C-alpha positions as CSV (number, residue, x, y, z in Angstrom):
1,M,88.7,110.7,87.3
2,S,91.5,111.5,84.8
3,R,95.2,111.1,85.5
4,N,97.6,113.9,86.4
5,V,95.0,116.7,86.5
6,I,96.5,118.3,89.5
7,I,100.2,118.7,90.5
8,D,101.8,118.9,93.9
9,K,101.9,122.7,93.8
10,D,98.2,122.8,93.3
11,L,97.7,120.2,96.0
12,R,99.7,122.4,98.5
13,N,97.5,125.3,97.5
14,A,94.4,123.2,98.2
15,V,95.7,122.3,101.6
16,D,96.3,126.0,102.4
17,V,92.7,126.7,101.3
18,M,91.4,124.0,103.6
19,R,93.4,125.5,106.5
20,S,92.0,129.0,105.7
21,Y,88.5,127.5,106.2
22,G,89.6,126.3,109.7
23,F,90.4,122.7,108.8
24,G,94.0,122.7,110.1
25,D,94.7,119.1,111.1
26,Q,95.3,116.1,108.8
27,S,92.3,114.2,110.1
28,S,89.8,116.9,109.1
29,M,91.4,117.3,105.7
30,I,91.3,113.6,105.0
31,D,87.6,113.8,106.1
32,L,87.0,116.6,103.6
33,L,88.8,114.7,100.8
34,Y,86.7,111.6,101.5
35,R,83.4,113.6,101.4
36,V,84.5,115.3,98.1
37,V,85.7,112.1,96.4
38,K,82.5,110.2,97.4
39,T,80.3,113.1,96.3
40,K,82.0,113.3,93.0
41,Q,81.6,109.6,92.4
42,S,77.8,109.9,93.0
43,S,77.2,113.3,91.3
44,S,77.2,111.9,87.7
45,G,78.5,115.3,86.4
46,K,75.7,117.2,88.1
47,D,77.9,119.2,90.4
48,D,77.3,122.8,89.6
49,N,74.6,123.5,92.2
50,A,75.7,124.0,95.8
51,D,72.5,122.6,97.3
52,I,72.5,119.5,95.2
53,V,76.2,118.9,95.9
54,Y,75.7,119.4,99.6
55,K,72.7,117.0,99.7
56,T,74.7,114.4,97.8
57,M,77.6,114.8,100.3
58,Q,75.2,114.2,103.2
59,E,73.9,111.0,101.5
60,V,77.3,109.5,100.9
61,S,78.9,110.3,104.2
62,T,76.3,109.1,106.7
63,S,79.1,107.1,108.5
64,L,80.9,110.4,109.3
65,P,80.1,113.1,111.8
66,R,77.9,115.9,110.6
67,F,79.7,118.3,108.3
68,P,80.6,121.5,110.3
69,G,79.4,124.0,107.9
70,D,76.6,125.0,105.4
71,A,76.1,124.2,101.7
72,E,78.1,127.2,100.5
73,L,81.1,126.3,102.5
74,F,81.1,122.7,101.3
75,F,80.6,123.8,97.7
76,S,83.6,126.0,97.9
77,I,85.6,123.1,99.3
78,Y,84.2,120.8,96.6
79,K,85.3,123.1,93.8
80,T,88.8,123.2,95.3
81,L,89.3,119.5,95.8
82,S,87.2,117.9,93.1
83,P,90.0,118.1,90.5
84,I,92.0,115.6,92.5
85,D,92.4,112.3,90.6
86,E,93.1,108.8,91.8
87,R,96.9,109.3,91.8
88,S,96.7,112.7,93.5
89,I,94.6,111.3,96.4
90,L,97.8,109.6,97.6
91,S,99.8,112.9,97.3
92,F,97.2,114.9,99.0
93,M,97.2,112.6,102.0
94,N,100.9,113.1,102.4
95,I,100.9,116.8,101.9
96,A,98.0,117.2,104.4
97,N,100.2,115.1,106.8
98,D,102.8,117.8,106.8
99,G,105.4,115.7,108.7
100,R,103.1,114.9,111.6
101,E,102.9,111.2,110.6
102,L,105.4,108.8,109.2
103,Y,105.7,108.9,105.4
104,V,107.7,106.4,103.4
105,P,110.1,108.3,101.0
106,D,109.9,107.5,97.3
107,V,113.6,106.4,97.3
108,L,112.9,103.6,99.7
109,V,109.9,102.4,97.7
110,E,112.2,102.3,94.6
111,N,114.7,100.3,96.6
112,F,112.1,97.7,97.5
113,S,111.9,96.4,93.9
114,K,115.4,94.9,94.1
115,Y,113.9,92.2,96.4
116,F,111.6,90.9,93.6
117,N,112.6,87.6,92.0
118,D,111.0,85.0,89.7
119,N,109.2,83.4,92.6
120,T,107.6,86.6,93.8
121,K,103.9,86.2,93.1
122,K,102.2,87.6,96.3
123,I,103.3,90.7,98.1
124,L,102.0,92.3,101.2
125,V,102.5,96.0,101.9
126,T,101.5,97.1,105.4
127,E,100.6,100.6,106.6
128,C,99.9,101.6,103.0
129,E,98.5,105.0,104.0
130,Q,102.2,106.0,104.5
131,Y,103.0,105.6,100.8
132,G,102.6,108.1,98.0
133,P,102.2,107.6,94.2
134,S,105.6,105.8,94.1
135,L,103.9,102.6,95.5
136,L,101.2,102.9,92.9
137,D,103.9,103.1,90.2
138,L,105.5,100.0,91.6
139,V,102.2,98.1,91.5
140,E,101.4,99.2,88.0
141,A,104.9,98.2,86.8
142,N,104.4,94.6,88.0
143,P,100.9,93.4,86.8
144,E,101.9,89.8,87.2
145,I,102.3,90.1,91.0
146,E,99.3,90.2,93.4
147,F,99.6,93.0,95.9
148,T,97.7,93.1,99.1
149,L,97.7,96.5,100.8
150,V,96.9,96.9,104.5
151,S,95.7,100.0,106.3
152,R,94.4,100.4,109.9
153,Q,92.5,103.6,109.2
154,A,89.1,103.0,107.7
155,I,88.6,106.3,105.8
156,K,92.2,106.3,104.5
157,A,91.7,102.6,103.4
158,E,88.6,103.6,101.4
159,L,90.4,106.5,99.8
160,I,93.4,104.2,98.9
161,S,91.0,101.7,97.5
162,I,89.6,104.4,95.2
163,A,93.2,105.4,94.2
164,Y,94.0,101.8,93.2
165,S,90.5,100.9,91.8
166,H,91.7,100.9,88.2
167,I,94.4,98.3,88.9
168,E,93.4,94.6,88.8
169,N,96.3,93.1,90.7
170,V,95.5,94.9,94.0
171,K,93.6,93.7,97.1
172,M,92.9,96.2,99.8
173,I,92.2,95.2,103.4
174,S,91.6,97.2,106.5
175,A,93.4,95.4,109.4
176,D,95.8,95.9,112.3
177,I,99.2,94.3,111.8
178,Y,99.9,94.7,115.5
179,S,97.4,92.0,116.4
180,Y,97.4,88.3,115.7
181,G,95.2,87.0,112.9
182,F,95.0,90.2,110.9
183,T,95.1,87.9,107.9
184,D,95.2,84.1,107.4
185,R,97.4,84.3,104.3
186,K,101.1,84.0,103.8
187,F,103.2,85.9,101.2
188,D,106.3,85.7,99.1
189,L,107.4,89.2,100.1
190,I,106.3,91.6,102.8
191,F,107.2,95.3,103.0
192,C,106.8,97.1,106.2
193,V,107.7,100.5,107.7
194,P,105.9,100.2,111.1
195,I,105.1,102.8,113.8
196,F,108.3,104.0,115.4
197,G,108.3,104.1,119.2
198,G,105.5,104.1,121.7
199,R,103.7,101.1,123.2
200,M,100.6,99.2,122.1
201,L,97.8,98.0,124.2
202,V,97.8,94.4,123.2
203,N,95.3,92.5,125.3
204,G,95.7,88.7,125.6
205,E,98.3,88.5,122.9
206,D,101.7,87.0,123.8
207,F,104.1,89.2,121.9
208,I,107.7,89.4,123.1
209,S,107.5,93.2,123.2
210,R,104.8,95.8,123.7
211,E,106.5,98.3,121.3
212,P,104.7,98.5,117.9
213,D,107.8,98.2,115.7
214,L,109.0,95.1,117.5
215,I,105.4,93.6,117.5
216,A,105.3,94.1,113.7
217,V,108.5,92.1,113.2
218,Q,107.3,89.1,115.2
219,N,103.8,89.2,113.8
220,L,104.7,89.6,110.2
221,L,107.3,86.8,110.3
222,Y,104.4,84.4,110.8
223,H,103.1,85.4,107.4
224,I,106.0,84.7,105.1
225,N,106.0,81.6,102.9
226,M,108.6,78.9,103.1
227,D,110.9,80.9,100.8
228,G,109.4,84.3,101.6
229,E,111.1,87.4,102.9
230,L,110.2,90.2,105.3
231,V,111.7,93.5,104.4
232,I,111.2,95.9,107.3
233,V,112.6,99.2,108.5
234,L,113.2,99.5,112.2
235,P,114.7,102.1,114.6
236,A,118.3,101.5,115.8
237,K,117.3,100.2,119.2
238,I,116.7,96.7,117.8
239,T,120.4,96.4,116.9
240,F,121.7,96.7,120.4
241,G,118.9,97.5,122.9
242,G,118.4,95.4,126.0
243,G,115.2,94.0,127.5
244,S,112.5,93.0,124.9
245,A,114.7,94.1,122.0
246,A,117.4,91.7,123.0
247,A,114.8,88.9,123.6
248,L,113.4,89.5,120.1
249,R,116.9,89.4,118.5
250,E,117.4,86.0,120.3
251,Y,114.0,84.8,119.0
252,I,114.8,85.7,115.4
253,E,118.3,84.3,115.5
254,S,116.9,81.0,116.8
255,N,113.9,80.7,114.4
256,Y,114.6,82.7,111.3
257,K,117.3,83.6,108.8
258,I,118.9,87.1,108.9
259,K,119.8,88.0,105.3
260,E,120.5,91.7,105.4
261,I,121.0,94.6,107.8
262,S,121.5,98.0,106.1
263,A,122.0,101.3,107.9
264,L,119.8,103.9,106.2
265,P,120.8,107.6,105.8
266,A,120.4,109.9,108.8
267,G,117.2,111.9,108.5
268,L,115.6,109.7,105.8
269,F,112.2,110.1,107.5
270,T,112.6,113.9,108.1
271,P,110.6,115.8,109.2
272,Y,108.6,113.1,111.0
273,T,111.7,111.8,112.9
274,S,115.5,112.0,112.7
275,I,116.1,108.7,114.6
276,R,118.6,106.3,113.0
277,T,116.8,103.5,111.1
278,Y,117.9,100.2,109.6
279,L,116.5,98.0,106.8
280,F,116.3,94.3,107.7
281,V,115.6,91.3,105.5
282,F,114.5,88.1,107.3
283,S,113.4,84.8,105.9
284,T,112.8,81.2,107.0
285,G,115.7,78.9,107.8
286,Q,119.0,79.4,109.6
287,T,121.5,82.3,109.2
288,D,124.6,81.3,107.2
289,D,125.9,84.7,106.1
290,V,124.6,88.3,106.5
291,V,125.0,91.2,104.1
292,L,125.7,94.4,105.9
293,R,125.4,97.8,104.2
294,Q,125.7,101.5,105.0
295,Y,123.7,103.7,102.8
296,S,124.1,107.5,102.4
297,S,122.0,110.1,100.6
298,D,123.1,111.5,97.3
299,K,122.7,115.0,98.8
300,P,121.9,116.5,102.2
301,I,118.4,115.7,103.4
302,R,116.1,118.5,104.3
303,K,112.3,118.9,104.7
304,T,112.1,120.5,101.3
305,S,114.8,118.3,99.8
306,P,114.3,114.6,100.4
307,C,116.8,111.9,99.5
308,K,116.5,111.0,95.8
309,K,119.1,108.2,95.7
310,L,120.5,105.7,98.1
311,V,124.2,105.3,97.7
312,I,126.1,102.3,99.1
313,E,129.0,103.6,101.1
314,N,130.2,100.3,102.6
315,E,129.3,96.7,102.2
316,L,130.4,93.6,104.1
317,L,129.5,89.9,104.1
318,L,129.8,88.2,107.5
319,F,129.5,84.5,108.0
320,S,127.3,83.3,110.9
321,D,130.1,82.9,113.4
322,E,131.5,86.4,112.6
323,F,128.0,87.9,112.9
324,A,127.5,86.2,116.2
325,D,130.5,88.0,117.6
326,L,128.9,91.4,117.1
327,N,127.5,93.3,120.1
328,G,123.9,92.6,119.3
329,W,123.3,93.5,115.7
330,N,125.5,96.5,115.9
331,I,126.7,96.7,112.3
332,D,128.4,100.0,112.8
333,M,130.9,98.1,115.0
334,A,131.4,95.6,112.2
335,F,132.3,98.4,109.7
336,S,134.5,100.1,112.4
337,E,136.5,96.9,112.5
338,E,137.4,97.5,108.9
339,D,138.8,100.9,109.9
340,E,142.6,101.1,110.3
341,D,142.3,102.5,113.8
342,M,140.0,99.7,114.8
343,K,142.2,97.0,113.2
344,S,145.2,98.4,115.1
345,F,143.2,98.3,118.3
346,A,142.0,94.7,117.7
347,S,145.5,93.4,116.9
348,S,147.1,95.2,119.9
349,P,148.5,92.8,122.5
350,V,147.3,95.1,125.3
351,K,144.8,93.4,127.7
352,K,141.2,94.3,126.9
353,L,138.1,94.0,129.1
354,R,134.4,94.8,128.6
355,L,133.4,97.8,130.7
356,K,130.9,95.7,132.6
357,D,133.9,93.8,134.0
358,A,136.1,96.9,134.6
359,A,133.6,99.5,135.8
360,T,130.1,100.2,137.1
361,V,127.9,102.3,134.8
362,F,124.8,104.3,135.7
363,R,122.8,107.3,134.5
364,G,122.3,110.6,136.3
365,K,119.3,111.9,138.2
366,A,116.4,113.8,136.6
367,V,116.4,117.2,138.3
368,N,113.4,119.6,138.1
369,T,113.7,122.4,140.6
370,K,116.8,124.4,141.1
371,S,117.7,126.3,144.3
372,E,120.4,129.0,144.6
373,S,120.8,128.1,148.3
374,G,120.7,124.3,147.7
375,N,123.0,121.8,149.3
376,I,123.5,119.4,146.3
377,A,125.5,120.5,143.2
378,V,124.3,119.2,139.8
379,I,126.6,118.7,136.8
380,N,124.9,119.3,133.5
381,I,126.2,118.9,129.9
382,S,126.9,122.6,129.7
383,N,129.4,122.3,132.6
384,I,131.6,119.9,130.6
385,T,134.1,121.8,128.6
386,D,137.1,120.9,126.4
387,T,139.4,121.1,129.3
388,G,137.4,119.6,132.1
389,I,134.4,120.4,134.3
390,D,133.4,124.0,135.1
391,Y,132.6,123.6,138.8
392,E,132.1,127.3,139.3
393,A,128.9,127.3,137.1
394,L,127.1,124.3,138.7
395,D,123.4,124.5,139.5
396,F,122.2,123.5,143.0
397,I,119.1,121.7,144.3
398,E,117.8,121.3,147.9
399,E,117.5,117.6,148.8
400,E,118.2,115.2,151.6
401,P,121.6,113.6,150.9
402,R,120.2,110.1,151.5
403,K,117.7,110.5,148.7
404,V,120.5,111.2,146.1
405,S,123.1,108.8,147.6
406,R,123.0,106.4,144.7
407,Y,124.0,109.3,142.3
408,V,126.7,110.9,144.4
409,L,129.9,111.2,142.3
410,E,133.2,109.9,143.5
411,D,136.8,111.1,142.6
412,G,137.8,109.6,139.3
413,D,134.3,108.9,137.9
414,V,134.1,109.4,134.1
415,L,131.2,111.4,132.8
416,V,129.9,110.7,129.2
417,T,127.0,112.8,127.9
418,A,123.9,110.7,127.3
419,R,122.2,113.3,125.1
420,G,123.2,116.3,123.1
421,T,124.6,117.3,119.7
422,T,128.1,116.0,120.5
423,V,129.6,113.4,122.9
424,K,131.6,115.0,125.8
425,V,133.8,113.1,128.2
426,A,135.2,114.4,131.5
427,V,136.7,113.1,134.8
428,F,135.1,114.2,138.1
429,E,137.4,115.5,140.8
430,K,136.2,115.4,144.4
431,Q,134.6,118.7,145.5
432,P,133.8,120.2,149.0
433,T,130.1,119.9,148.1
434,I,128.1,116.8,147.2
435,C,127.9,116.6,143.4
436,I,125.5,114.5,141.3
437,P,125.1,114.2,137.5
438,S,122.0,115.2,135.7
439,A,119.9,112.6,133.7
440,N,121.7,113.7,130.5
441,I,125.0,112.2,131.7
442,N,126.2,108.6,132.0
443,V,128.6,107.8,134.7
444,I,131.4,105.2,134.5
445,R,132.9,104.3,137.8
446,P,136.2,102.4,137.2
447,K,137.1,99.4,139.4
448,E,140.6,99.0,140.9
449,M,142.3,97.9,137.6
450,L,141.3,101.1,135.7
451,R,141.9,104.8,136.2
452,G,139.3,107.3,135.2
453,G,141.8,109.6,133.6
454,Y,143.1,106.8,131.5
455,L,139.6,105.7,130.4
456,K,138.9,109.3,129.4
457,L,142.0,109.4,127.2
458,F,140.9,106.2,125.5
459,L,137.3,107.4,124.9
460,E,138.5,110.6,123.4
461,S,141.0,108.7,121.1
462,P,139.9,108.0,117.4
463,V,139.1,104.4,118.4
464,G,137.1,105.5,121.5
465,I,135.2,108.1,119.6
466,K,134.2,105.5,116.9
467,M,133.1,103.1,119.6
468,L,130.9,105.7,121.2
469,Q,129.5,106.7,117.9
470,S,128.5,103.1,117.2
471,L,126.3,103.3,120.3
472,Q,124.5,106.5,119.3
473,R,120.7,106.0,118.9
474,G,120.0,109.5,117.5
475,T,121.1,111.5,114.5
476,V,120.7,115.2,115.1
477,V,120.4,114.6,118.9
478,V,122.8,112.0,120.2
479,N,121.4,109.4,122.6
480,I,123.7,106.9,124.3
481,N,122.1,104.5,126.8
482,Y,124.2,103.5,129.8
483,R,123.2,99.8,129.2
484,D,125.0,99.9,125.9
485,I,128.2,101.5,127.2
486,I,128.9,98.5,129.5
487,E,129.4,96.3,126.4
488,L,132.3,98.5,125.1
489,E,135.7,96.8,125.1
490,V,138.5,98.9,126.5
491,P,142.3,98.5,126.9
492,V,143.6,98.0,130.4
493,L,147.3,98.8,130.8
494,P,149.2,98.2,134.1
495,L,148.3,100.9,136.6
496,E,151.9,102.4,136.5
497,A,151.5,102.8,132.7
498,Q,148.1,104.4,133.1
499,D,149.4,106.8,135.7
500,A,152.3,107.8,133.5
501,L,150.0,108.6,130.6
502,I,147.6,110.6,132.8
503,Q,150.6,112.6,134.1
504,E,151.9,113.3,130.6
505,Y,148.4,114.4,129.6
506,N,148.0,116.7,132.7
507,T,151.4,118.3,132.1
508,G,150.5,119.0,128.5
509,L,147.0,120.3,129.5
510,K,148.5,122.6,132.1
511,F,151.0,124.0,129.5
512,Y,148.1,124.4,127.0
513,K,146.0,126.4,129.6
514,E,148.9,128.6,130.6
515,T,149.7,129.3,126.9
516,I,146.1,130.2,126.1
517,A,145.8,132.4,129.2
518,A,149.0,134.2,128.2
519,A,147.9,134.7,124.6
520,E,144.5,136.0,125.7
521,E,146.2,138.4,128.2
522,G,148.5,139.6,125.4
523,W,145.7,140.1,123.0
524,R,143.7,142.1,125.5
525,G,146.8,144.3,126.0
526,V,147.1,144.9,122.2
527,R,143.4,145.8,121.9
528,H,143.6,148.1,124.9
529,D,146.6,149.8,123.4
530,I,144.9,150.3,120.0
531,E,141.7,151.5,121.5
532,S,143.6,154.2,123.6
533,K,144.9,155.7,120.3
534,L,141.6,155.8,118.4
535,F,140.6,159.3,119.5
């Protein structure tokens, strides 16, 4: 097949044609492409007769289910897809995907080349069905390097083999990187963008985690050479998550070298996901210093306008002892410490405590059924306003008090939204009715040395906002886990000083509300006066 016969616009049109024939999902379109490519390979130019083309297709696709159509339908599909060349196979697979599966953006592939050095002779690229022609360009530009491409999906693996068939320095294998022994080889460099989220059914295999992205890290580390590197993109949870994420961090810190952690631009993998992602570089040995980076996109990222250039916004070099002082691998906190507000906070002589030592933190209750005559009030995100909690608009549920006892709010509890587009903070004031928070709210219950009102003031300060932002696991939708909040360090003034600040704030807030109310009343009067003179 010749090169560059068909462009992306034509490929999109071809995908639309397939959908018009009733083949709407990616799997069926990949199936069609496979049938067409294999048929074309076997036709020897005799592809102008519908019956002959259909018969050839049946002969070369015996491993697939029966084609759901007649000779005329397949011949129409064949004429649409047969102009696709080797390179365009990779583009078609992505376009047919339409954001339903993870796709590695070209800008990230281009960034991978900076990890090449004179000793890079063997490279492994996993989940290669997620890459477009940019990976092919990278392979072609480095003929002296042996590339091994791995795919878990048999049909895609065969199509990718065809796309790379003209390149001698490529080896294609069909294997599962989420299982031990997927290969017995080791490599100088491994590139991986694994499955984000979910859990794997890993039978009889002793991985630290059951989550695919964390399994990939552990499994691929076994396959780097003595001086090799694993370059892998992972969701933000690995940087500060508890449970298996924390256990994996400890395992890596004890057995491998952490060379780089880079925050990638928000929305880099749009439209598949908007979760925050980080690029990690691990190698053998012990960590001595770690390069931290924050990348941004050269322009806003949209579905139709992907990132074209990664721009380094910030860069730090931390020595191993400095890196060990971070909360997990939370590099946002490291960059915050370079911020003037954070520096001022760090150098302040005021006593500071971790929230886990100064408060109890828990998440609200999931509520499904509302009841207008219910006996339990529920505080939702929408009830938290700029000036407090709107108690008049609370929803109610009908439930036995003992079943919600662990969620019942107490006077002075601090509410922090767990999800949403922005972070909201409020202090609960005791009500005549039992109140509980919804599952979208985290609750901080201060101990005797901390006032809720004072904690709210701190969390809404520039320093507090930056601290909360460092915990956000989402991009478009914020997600703050209560297990992460307990690691925040907060100032603890004497109670008299806290009370004085709360009083000063409340006095100002009262004046603000009265001023706004007076202004609104005056404005209503002006409008009423004008409207009375209109006719």
